[in-house]
C-alpha positions as CSV (number, residue, x, y, z in Angstrom):
1,M,42.5,-25.9,4.1
2,S,39.3,-24.3,3.1
3,E,39.4,-20.3,3.1
4,Q,37.4,-18.9,6.3
5,Y,35.3,-15.8,5.5
6,D,33.7,-13.5,8.0
7,G,32.7,-9.9,7.7
8,K,36.1,-8.0,8.1
9,K,37.4,-10.7,5.4
10,V,34.5,-10.3,3.2
11,L,34.7,-6.4,3.3
12,G,38.3,-6.0,2.9
13,K,37.7,-8.5,-0.5
14,V,35.4,-5.5,-1.4
15,D,37.2,-2.8,-1.0
16,G,40.1,-4.5,-3.0
17,L,37.6,-4.6,-6.1
18,V,36.8,-0.6,-5.2
19,E,40.2,0.1,-5.2
20,R,41.0,-1.9,-8.3
21,S,38.3,0.3,-10.3
22,R,40.8,3.5,-10.0
23,H,43.7,1.9,-12.0
24,V,43.8,1.3,-16.0
25,G,43.4,-2.2,-17.3
26,T,41.7,-4.2,-14.5
27,N,38.3,-5.9,-14.7
28,V,36.2,-3.2,-12.7
29,T,34.8,-0.5,-14.4
30,L,33.5,2.8,-12.5
31,Y,30.6,4.0,-14.5
32,T,29.6,8.0,-13.4
33,G,28.2,9.5,-16.6
34,P,25.9,7.7,-19.3
35,E,28.3,5.5,-21.2
36,L,26.6,2.6,-18.7
37,G,22.7,3.5,-19.7
38,R,24.0,3.0,-23.5
39,I,25.2,-0.1,-22.7
40,A,22.4,-1.5,-20.8
41,E,19.9,0.1,-23.5
42,S,22.0,-2.0,-26.1
43,V,20.4,-5.4,-24.8
44,G,17.2,-4.2,-23.6
45,Q,13.4,-4.2,-25.1
46,R,12.3,-0.3,-26.0
47,N,9.4,0.6,-25.6
48,I,7.4,3.0,-28.1
49,Y,8.4,6.0,-25.3
50,G,11.8,5.7,-25.4
51,G,12.2,3.6,-21.7
52,Y,13.3,0.3,-21.7
53,N,12.4,-3.2,-20.1
54,W,15.0,-6.2,-19.2
55,D,14.0,-10.1,-18.5
56,T,15.6,-11.5,-15.8
57,K,16.1,-15.0,-14.8
58,V,15.3,-14.8,-11.2
59,R,12.1,-12.7,-10.8
60,N,11.2,-11.9,-6.9
61,R,13.4,-11.3,-3.9
62,S,15.0,-14.2,-2.5
63,A,13.7,-13.7,1.0
64,K,13.8,-17.3,2.1
65,F,17.6,-17.5,1.0
66,S,18.9,-14.3,2.6
67,V,20.7,-14.4,5.8
68,I,22.2,-11.8,8.2
69,L,25.8,-12.9,9.4
70,G,27.7,-11.0,12.4
71,S,27.3,-10.6,16.2
72,D,24.5,-12.3,17.9
73,S,22.7,-8.7,18.2
74,V,22.2,-8.9,14.3
75,V,21.9,-12.7,13.8
76,I,18.3,-14.1,13.2
77,K,17.0,-16.1,16.0
78,N,15.7,-19.5,14.7
79,P,16.2,-19.4,11.2
80,S,14.4,-21.3,8.8
81,Q,16.0,-24.5,7.2
82,T,16.3,-22.4,4.0
83,M,18.3,-20.2,5.8
84,T,20.4,-22.6,7.8
85,D,21.2,-23.9,4.4
86,T,21.9,-20.7,3.1
87,I,24.5,-20.5,5.7
88,A,26.3,-23.8,5.2
89,A,26.8,-22.9,1.7
90,M,28.5,-19.6,2.3
91,P,31.8,-20.9,2.6
92,L,32.1,-22.2,-1.0
93,F,30.2,-19.5,-2.3
94,M,32.3,-17.1,-1.1
95,T,35.4,-19.0,-2.5
96,R,33.6,-18.9,-5.6
97,V,33.5,-15.1,-5.7
98,F,36.4,-14.5,-3.9
99,G,39.0,-17.3,-4.6
100,G,40.8,-19.7,-2.8
101,E,40.6,-23.2,-1.9
102,H,37.7,-24.9,-0.6
103,N,37.6,-29.0,0.1
104,G,40.8,-29.5,-1.5
105,K,39.7,-27.3,-4.9
106,S,41.2,-24.1,-6.1
107,Y,39.2,-21.7,-7.4
108,A,40.4,-18.6,-9.3
109,G,37.6,-16.5,-7.8
110,H,34.7,-14.8,-10.7
111,T,35.7,-11.3,-9.2
112,N,39.2,-12.0,-10.3
113,Q,38.4,-12.9,-14.0
114,L,35.2,-11.4,-14.8
115,P,33.9,-7.6,-15.9
116,I,32.7,-5.9,-13.2
117,D,30.3,-2.9,-13.1
118,Y,31.0,-0.1,-10.2
119,V,28.3,2.7,-9.9
120,M,28.0,4.9,-6.5
121,G,25.1,6.9,-5.6
122,I,23.8,8.6,-2.5
123,M,21.2,7.4,-0.3
124,G,19.0,9.7,1.7
125,S,18.6,13.9,1.2
126,G,21.8,15.3,2.8
127,E,20.6,17.0,5.4
128,D,21.3,14.5,8.0
129,L,24.6,12.6,8.0
130,N,22.9,9.9,10.4
131,F,20.5,9.4,7.5
132,T,22.8,10.1,4.2
133,F,24.6,6.8,2.7
134,N,27.3,6.6,0.4
135,C,25.8,3.6,-1.5
136,N,28.8,1.7,-3.8
137,L,27.0,-1.1,-6.3
138,L,29.4,-3.8,-8.0
139,V,27.9,-6.2,-10.4
140,T,29.8,-8.8,-12.5
141,T,28.8,-8.7,-16.1
142,K,29.4,-11.9,-17.7
143,N,26.0,-11.7,-19.2
144,R,25.5,-8.4,-20.8
145,L,22.4,-8.4,-19.5
146,N,23.5,-7.7,-16.1
147,H,24.5,-4.2,-17.0
148,H,21.4,-3.0,-16.5
149,I,21.2,-3.6,-12.9
150,G,23.3,-1.0,-12.1
151,Y,21.9,1.2,-14.8
152,M,18.3,1.0,-13.0
153,W,19.3,1.2,-9.3
154,R,21.4,4.1,-10.0
155,K,17.8,5.9,-11.0
156,M,17.0,5.3,-7.6
157,V,19.5,7.4,-5.8
158,Q,21.2,10.8,-5.9
159,C,24.1,10.2,-8.4
160,V,26.5,13.0,-6.8
161,D,30.0,12.5,-5.3
162,P,30.1,11.1,-1.9
163,V,29.1,12.7,1.0
164,E,31.9,13.3,3.7
165,G,31.0,11.9,6.9
166,A,28.4,9.8,5.5
167,A,28.5,5.9,6.3
168,S,29.8,4.0,3.2
169,L,27.6,0.7,1.9
170,R,28.7,-2.1,-0.4
171,I,26.7,-5.1,-2.0
172,L,28.4,-7.0,-4.5
173,M,25.9,-9.0,-6.6
174,V,27.5,-11.7,-9.3
175,P,24.3,-13.4,-10.9
176,E,26.1,-15.6,-13.0
177,I,26.7,-18.3,-10.1
178,H,23.6,-20.8,-10.9
179,T,21.6,-21.4,-7.8
180,G,18.5,-22.5,-9.2
181,D,15.2,-20.2,-9.1
182,F,16.3,-18.0,-6.1
183,G,19.6,-16.3,-5.3
184,R,21.6,-16.6,-2.0
185,F,22.1,-13.1,0.1
186,Y,24.6,-12.7,2.8
187,T,24.2,-9.5,4.6
188,W,27.4,-8.5,7.4
189,P,25.8,-5.1,8.6
190,E,28.4,-4.6,11.2
191,Q,30.8,-4.2,8.2
192,R,28.2,-2.8,6.0
193,V,28.6,-5.2,3.0
194,T,26.4,-7.5,1.4
195,V,27.3,-10.1,-1.0
196,G,24.9,-11.9,-3.5
197,V,25.0,-14.8,-5.8
198,G,22.4,-16.1,-8.2
199,S,20.1,-13.5,-8.6
200,D,19.7,-10.7,-11.3
201,Y,16.6,-9.4,-9.6
202,M,17.6,-5.1,-9.4
203,G,15.3,-5.2,-6.1
204,E,17.7,-7.1,-4.1
205,C,20.5,-4.2,-4.4
206,K,17.8,-1.7,-3.5
207,K,16.5,-3.4,-0.5
208,G,20.1,-4.7,0.2
209,F,21.4,-0.7,0.7
210,L,18.4,0.3,2.6
211,R,18.5,-3.2,5.1
212,M,21.8,-1.7,6.1
213,A,21.1,2.0,6.1
214,M,18.1,1.2,8.2
215,W,20.3,-0.9,10.8
216,L,22.6,2.0,11.1
217,A,20.0,4.7,11.5
218,K,18.5,2.9,14.0
219,K,21.7,2.8,16.1
220,K,21.3,7.0,16.0
221,E,17.9,6.9,16.9
222,I,16.3,7.2,13.6
223,L,13.6,4.4,12.8
224,G,13.4,3.4,9.3
225,V,10.2,2.2,8.2
226,H,8.8,0.6,5.3
227,A,6.4,3.3,4.6
228,G,5.7,5.6,1.4
229,S,4.9,9.3,2.3
230,K,3.0,12.4,0.8
231,I,2.0,15.8,1.6
232,V,-1.7,16.5,1.9
233,I,-3.2,19.6,1.6
234,A,-7.2,19.5,2.5
235,R,-9.9,22.0,3.4
236,D,-10.9,20.7,7.2
237,A,-15.0,20.5,6.8
238,K,-15.5,21.9,10.1
239,S,-12.9,24.7,10.8
240,G,-12.8,25.9,6.9
241,K,-9.3,26.1,7.0
242,L,-6.7,24.1,4.7
243,R,-4.6,21.7,6.8
244,R,-1.2,20.3,5.8
245,L,-1.0,16.4,6.5
246,G,2.0,14.6,6.3
247,V,1.1,10.8,5.4
248,L,2.8,7.9,6.0
249,V,1.4,4.5,4.3
250,F,2.8,1.5,5.7
251,G,1.8,-2.0,3.9
252,L,3.6,-5.2,2.5
253,S,4.1,-5.7,-1.2
254,G,0.8,-5.8,-3.1
255,T,-1.0,-3.9,-0.2
256,G,-1.6,-0.4,-2.3
257,K,1.0,1.5,-0.5
258,T,2.6,2.5,-3.7
259,T,-1.1,3.4,-5.3
260,N,-2.2,5.1,-2.1
261,V,1.2,7.6,-2.3
262,G,0.2,8.4,-5.4
263,H,-3.6,8.7,-5.2
264,T,-5.3,12.4,-5.4
265,H,-8.0,11.2,-2.9
266,Y,-10.3,13.4,-5.4
267,L,-9.1,16.6,-3.6
268,D,-10.3,18.9,-5.9
269,G,-11.1,21.9,-4.0
270,E,-9.1,25.0,-4.1
271,G,-5.9,25.2,-2.5
272,E,-6.0,21.2,-2.1
273,Q,-3.1,19.0,-3.1
274,S,-1.8,15.6,-3.0
275,L,2.1,15.6,-3.1
276,I,4.3,12.6,-3.4
277,V,7.4,12.7,-1.1
278,Q,8.8,9.5,-1.0
279,D,7.4,5.8,-2.1
280,D,8.9,3.2,0.0
281,F,11.2,4.1,2.9
282,V,11.6,6.4,5.8
283,G,13.4,7.5,8.9
284,L,11.3,8.7,11.9
285,R,13.7,11.2,13.6
286,L,13.0,10.6,17.4
287,K,14.8,13.7,18.7
288,D,12.2,16.0,17.0
289,G,9.6,13.8,15.0
290,R,10.9,14.7,11.8
291,V,10.4,12.1,8.7
292,L,13.4,11.5,6.6
293,G,13.6,10.2,2.9
294,T,15.6,7.7,1.4
295,E,15.5,7.5,-2.5
296,Q,14.8,9.7,-5.9
297,A,12.5,7.6,-7.4
298,M,9.7,4.9,-7.0
299,F,9.7,1.3,-7.1
300,L,6.2,0.2,-8.9
301,K,4.4,-3.1,-9.4
302,T,3.7,-2.5,-13.4
303,D,-0.2,-3.8,-12.9
304,L,-1.3,-0.3,-13.4
305,D,-5.2,-0.7,-14.6
306,E,-6.7,2.3,-16.6
307,D,-8.3,4.0,-13.0
308,D,-4.5,4.9,-12.7
309,L,-4.7,8.5,-13.5
310,L,-1.0,9.2,-11.9
311,L,1.4,6.4,-12.6
312,R,0.5,5.1,-15.5
313,P,0.8,8.0,-17.6
314,A,3.9,8.8,-15.9
315,T,5.1,5.7,-17.4
316,Q,5.6,7.5,-20.5
317,S,8.7,9.1,-19.6
318,S,12.0,8.1,-21.2
319,E,13.2,7.6,-17.9
320,F,10.7,4.8,-17.1
321,V,12.6,1.1,-16.6
322,S,11.7,-1.9,-15.9
323,Q,12.4,-5.8,-15.3
324,N,10.1,-8.5,-16.5
325,F,7.2,-6.0,-18.0
326,Y,5.6,-7.4,-20.3
327,Q,6.0,-5.4,-24.2
328,D,4.5,-6.8,-27.5
329,Y,6.7,-6.7,-30.7
330,R,5.7,-3.2,-31.2
331,G,6.9,-1.5,-27.9
332,D,3.6,-1.1,-26.3
333,M,3.2,-1.7,-22.8
334,L,0.8,-4.5,-21.5
335,F,0.2,-3.3,-17.7
336,L,-2.0,-6.4,-16.8
337,E,-0.5,-9.3,-18.9
338,E,1.0,-11.4,-16.2
339,D,1.0,-14.9,-17.6
340,L,4.9,-14.6,-17.8
341,C,5.3,-13.0,-14.8
342,A,3.1,-11.5,-12.1
343,N,6.1,-9.5,-10.6
344,G,6.7,-7.1,-13.1
345,R,9.0,-4.1,-11.6
346,A,10.0,-0.4,-12.9
347,I,11.1,2.5,-11.6
348,L,10.1,5.4,-12.2
349,P,12.3,8.9,-11.3
350,L,10.2,11.7,-9.1
351,S,11.4,13.9,-11.8
352,A,9.1,12.0,-14.2
353,L,6.1,13.0,-12.3
354,P,4.2,16.4,-12.8
355,P,5.3,19.0,-10.7
356,S,1.8,19.8,-9.3
357,R,1.9,16.2,-7.9
358,R,5.2,16.3,-6.5
359,F,7.0,17.5,-3.3
360,D,9.9,19.7,-3.3
361,A,12.0,17.6,-1.4
362,I,12.5,14.0,0.0
363,D,11.9,14.4,3.5
364,F,9.1,16.2,5.2
365,P,8.7,19.7,6.3
366,A,9.6,20.0,10.0
367,L,7.3,18.9,12.6
368,D,5.6,22.3,13.3
369,D,5.4,22.9,9.9
370,L,2.6,20.5,9.5
371,D,-0.7,20.5,11.4
372,A,-0.8,16.6,12.1
373,V,1.2,13.2,10.5
374,Y,-1.2,10.7,9.7
375,F,0.1,7.0,9.9
376,I,-2.2,4.7,7.8
377,F,-1.2,0.7,8.2
378,N,-2.4,-0.9,5.0
379,T,-3.9,-4.5,5.3
380,R,-5.7,-6.6,2.9
381,R,-7.9,-8.6,5.1
382,N,-10.8,-9.7,3.0
383,S,-13.4,-10.6,6.1
384,V,-14.3,-8.8,9.3
385,C,-12.1,-5.8,9.5
386,P,-13.7,-2.5,8.8
387,L,-12.3,-0.4,5.7
388,M,-10.9,2.2,8.3
389,Q,-10.4,2.1,12.0
390,E,-8.5,4.7,14.2
391,L,-6.1,3.4,16.7
392,T,-4.8,5.0,20.0
393,P,-0.8,5.4,20.3
394,D,-0.8,1.7,21.8
395,Q,-2.8,0.0,19.0
396,A,-0.8,1.9,16.6
397,A,2.4,0.2,18.2
398,A,0.4,-2.7,17.9
399,Y,-0.4,-3.1,14.5
400,F,2.8,-1.5,13.6
401,M,4.3,-5.2,15.4
402,L,1.4,-7.4,13.7
403,G,2.3,-5.8,10.5
404,E,-1.1,-7.9,8.8
405,S,-1.7,-8.6,5.2
406,I,-1.9,-11.6,2.7
407,E,0.8,-12.9,0.7
408,T,1.3,-11.7,-3.3
409,A,3.6,-12.4,-5.9
410,A,5.8,-10.0,-4.9
411,G,7.1,-11.7,-1.8
412,D,6.6,-15.8,-2.4
413,P,4.5,-16.5,-5.3
414,T,4.3,-19.8,-3.6
415,R,2.3,-18.6,-0.8
416,I,-0.2,-16.4,-2.8
417,G,-3.2,-15.6,-0.6
418,Q,-2.1,-16.8,2.7
419,S,-2.3,-15.1,5.9
420,L,0.9,-13.2,6.7
421,R,2.1,-11.1,9.6
422,C,5.5,-9.1,9.5
423,V,6.7,-6.7,12.1
424,G,6.7,-3.1,10.8
425,T,5.3,-4.7,7.4
426,N,9.1,-4.9,6.9
427,P,11.1,-8.0,6.1
428,F,14.3,-6.2,5.9
429,I,14.5,-5.5,9.7
430,V,17.8,-6.4,11.1
431,G,18.4,-7.0,15.0
432,S,15.9,-7.4,17.4
433,P,11.8,-6.5,16.3
434,D,11.3,-5.8,19.8
435,E,13.7,-3.0,19.7
436,E,11.6,-1.8,16.7
437,G,8.7,-1.9,18.6
438,N,9.8,-0.2,21.1
439,L,11.1,3.0,19.6
440,F,7.9,3.0,17.4
441,L,6.1,3.1,20.8
442,E,7.9,6.0,21.6
443,F,7.4,7.8,18.7
444,V,4.0,7.8,18.5
445,H,3.6,8.6,22.4
446,R,6.3,11.1,22.3
447,Y,4.3,13.2,19.7
448,R,1.1,12.1,20.5
449,D,-0.2,15.6,19.8
450,K,0.5,15.7,15.9
451,V,0.4,12.0,15.1
452,R,-2.7,10.1,14.2
453,S,-3.1,6.4,13.5
454,F,-5.3,4.5,11.3
455,L,-5.8,0.8,9.9
456,M,-7.0,0.6,6.3
457,N,-8.2,-2.5,4.7
458,T,-7.7,-2.5,0.9
459,G,-9.0,-5.5,0.5
460,G,-12.4,-5.9,1.3
461,V,-15.3,-7.4,3.6
462,G,-17.5,-10.0,3.4
463,E,-15.1,-12.8,2.1
464,I,-16.2,-16.8,3.6
465,P,-13.1,-18.7,3.0
466,N,-12.8,-21.5,1.3
467,P,-9.9,-23.7,3.6
468,E,-9.0,-25.7,0.7
469,N,-8.6,-23.4,-1.8
470,L,-7.5,-19.4,-0.5
471,L,-7.6,-18.3,-4.2
472,Q,-11.1,-19.6,-4.8
473,P,-13.4,-18.5,-1.5
474,K,-16.9,-19.5,-1.0
475,R,-17.9,-15.8,-1.1
476,K,-15.7,-13.2,-2.3
477,A,-15.5,-10.2,-0.2
478,T,-16.9,-6.6,-1.4
479,R,-13.9,-4.6,-2.5
480,P,-13.8,-0.8,-2.3
481,W,-11.1,-0.7,-5.0
482,K,-9.0,2.3,-5.5
483,N,-11.7,4.8,-6.1
484,G,-13.4,4.0,-2.7
485,I,-10.2,4.2,-1.2
486,G,-9.9,7.7,-2.7
487,Y,-13.3,8.5,-1.3
488,L,-13.0,7.1,2.4
489,T,-9.4,8.7,2.6
490,R,-10.8,12.2,1.8
491,A,-13.3,11.7,4.0
492,V,-10.6,11.1,6.8
493,F,-8.5,14.2,5.3
494,R,-11.1,16.8,5.1
495,N,-12.7,15.7,8.5
496,E,-16.0,14.7,7.0
497,A,-16.0,11.1,8.2
498,V,-18.6,10.0,10.6
499,W,-17.3,7.6,13.4
500,K,-18.5,4.9,15.2
501,D,-17.6,2.5,18.0
502,D,-16.5,-0.5,17.0
503,P,-16.5,-3.3,20.3
504,D,-14.8,-6.2,18.4
505,F,-11.6,-4.6,18.2
506,G,-11.4,-1.5,21.1
507,T,-11.5,1.1,17.9
508,R,-13.6,3.4,16.2
509,Y,-14.1,3.1,12.5
510,V,-15.9,5.2,9.4
511,A,-19.6,4.5,9.2
512,G,-20.4,7.4,7.0
513,G,-19.6,11.0,5.8
514,V,-17.9,9.3,2.9
515,T,-19.0,10.6,-0.8
516,D,-18.0,9.7,-4.3
517,E,-15.9,12.4,-6.8
518,K,-19.3,13.6,-7.9
519,G,-20.6,14.4,-4.2
520,N,-22.9,11.2,-4.1
521,K,-23.2,9.1,-0.7
522,F,-20.9,6.3,-1.3
523,D,-22.4,3.5,0.9
524,M,-20.3,2.2,3.5
525,K,-22.7,-0.4,4.7
526,V,-21.4,-2.8,2.1
527,F,-18.5,-2.6,3.8
528,D,-19.7,-3.2,7.4
529,P,-18.9,-6.9,8.8
530,R,-22.3,-5.9,11.0
531,E,-24.4,-6.0,7.6
532,V,-23.0,-8.5,5.4
533,Y,-22.2,-11.3,8.2
534,G,-24.6,-12.7,10.7
535,A,-24.1,-12.1,14.2
536,E,-22.4,-15.8,15.3
537,E,-20.7,-15.9,12.1
538,R,-18.7,-12.6,12.5
539,E,-18.3,-13.1,16.2
540,A,-16.5,-16.4,15.8
541,M,-14.7,-14.9,12.9
542,V,-13.7,-11.7,15.1
543,K,-12.6,-13.9,17.8
544,T,-10.4,-16.3,16.2
545,L,-8.6,-13.5,14.3
546,N,-8.0,-11.4,17.7
547,K,-6.6,-14.5,19.6
548,E,-4.1,-15.0,16.8
549,R,-3.1,-11.6,17.4
550,V,-2.4,-12.0,20.9
551,E,-1.3,-15.1,20.7
552,Y,1.5,-13.5,18.0
553,F,2.8,-11.5,21.0
554,D,4.5,-14.1,22.7
555,K,7.3,-14.0,19.9
556,F,8.4,-10.8,21.5
557,P,9.5,-11.0,24.9
558,N,11.8,-7.7,24.9
559,L,8.4,-5.6,23.9
560,D,7.0,-3.0,25.9
561,P,4.2,-4.8,27.9
562,K,1.8,-2.3,26.7
563,V,1.8,-3.3,23.3
564,R,0.4,-6.8,23.5
565,K,-2.0,-5.0,26.2
566,A,-3.5,-2.9,23.6
567,I,-4.5,-5.8,21.8
568,Q,-5.6,-7.9,24.6
569,D,-7.5,-5.6,26.4
570,T,-9.6,-3.7,23.7
571,H,-10.3,-6.6,21.5
572,K,-13.6,-8.9,21.7
573,L,-12.0,-12.5,22.7
């Protein structure tokens, strides 16, 4: 008879591996000091600054082959065919991992025979036990290259003793099992355990811990969101006073979230600052509006161009480590060489950033200690969306649910350029997305006196698409690039922007008041859809886009009706 696996059994098996690490002469080794780094570096590629890179067999997240298992409250409704196939293969994979019998064949179990690295770390600042997590990572290392997975991940979190009273999370990765171009990942959130096979991509354990942590936090009324965060101190052009702003930047991979979090916004006036807090995930605590951090490092896409004046120089730290990043025979880092892989990824500890550019904590100050909190939703629309629109609270919840962008190599390289919508720009939600939207709506309404929300188009305006080839449009969009985004956000932070009503979307958009780093006027007309399209062409594109948006909300029957209404009643149809 084949072995039967559920969350409780898998957790018991993984806990058994953890227990094994406490004894001499077993196959599980707990690493708490620098030894794992020395082993990993011995098989890595050293760059000229002392950092290391490792190339992997799997070079993207295996999202299509990742499944959530457990009760009806967490399982994915209407799974794709790849997810269904992944679930069907689970009994065989679990038996191969842990040992037992499947379809009349006995398996010793790779976790009983292969060496296993075991590392621990703390996610969260520790300020709130409901948002602090003891994370336990186990990785099989028959292939010595796999030592780098735990070494890299541990740079993301606090390396301290487990926090008493905090939830414990466990991930086991068995990269040696062959599954093709992508791995297979199984998460039982209710048992706080994930098992992955076939992938050596470090991003899977990082996101795996976040996925389980955010689900647990949501049960405690802390909404985990896929957003970077920063503190901006800018002088208000109207009052002349310095204002302290908490800024959250939402966005799918490839939309410029990390770029915006690291941007100076050319805030060079006396007393002005742009300070990085978090790169990837934060929690919105409903009881008091506080924004809480998760990690101690940034998870970068390595395509940093020469205009990047913060992150690119910071990669010269010996603490910088990467996967699938192009280094030549001298150890020089070739940031824009993507012929071998278009999804190079790196970890840059926050401690490697200049002290003048980082905040002194991973949590925001209390809401009363901030003048305002700005939510910025990044999207990469290239056609009729203005560069910056301000949203009402209801519209903000709607765009939170829409999570609009286009696919990039970081997500699914087979769908690059295709339109994409993902609730909360967060592909790691466990449970009902309707609930996420309702919690977000509650937050922006409860703190509407402090929170302002914006939709920022980091793509461009003016594209005429080519349906036969999305990567080669008939006319390319005019893009603001990183400098233009910096000019635009500075105008908003300094309260210099000139706003106009936009009847196409029921919002208001930045139409002027933007200057470059030398103080010269930045021409916003080249990014105004009314200037670059004919009236009929623009209106047809607007109506098509807005109709898609309204119809998208059919997926969420338990979402507060105000969210759909915010688009339906204000956007031209």
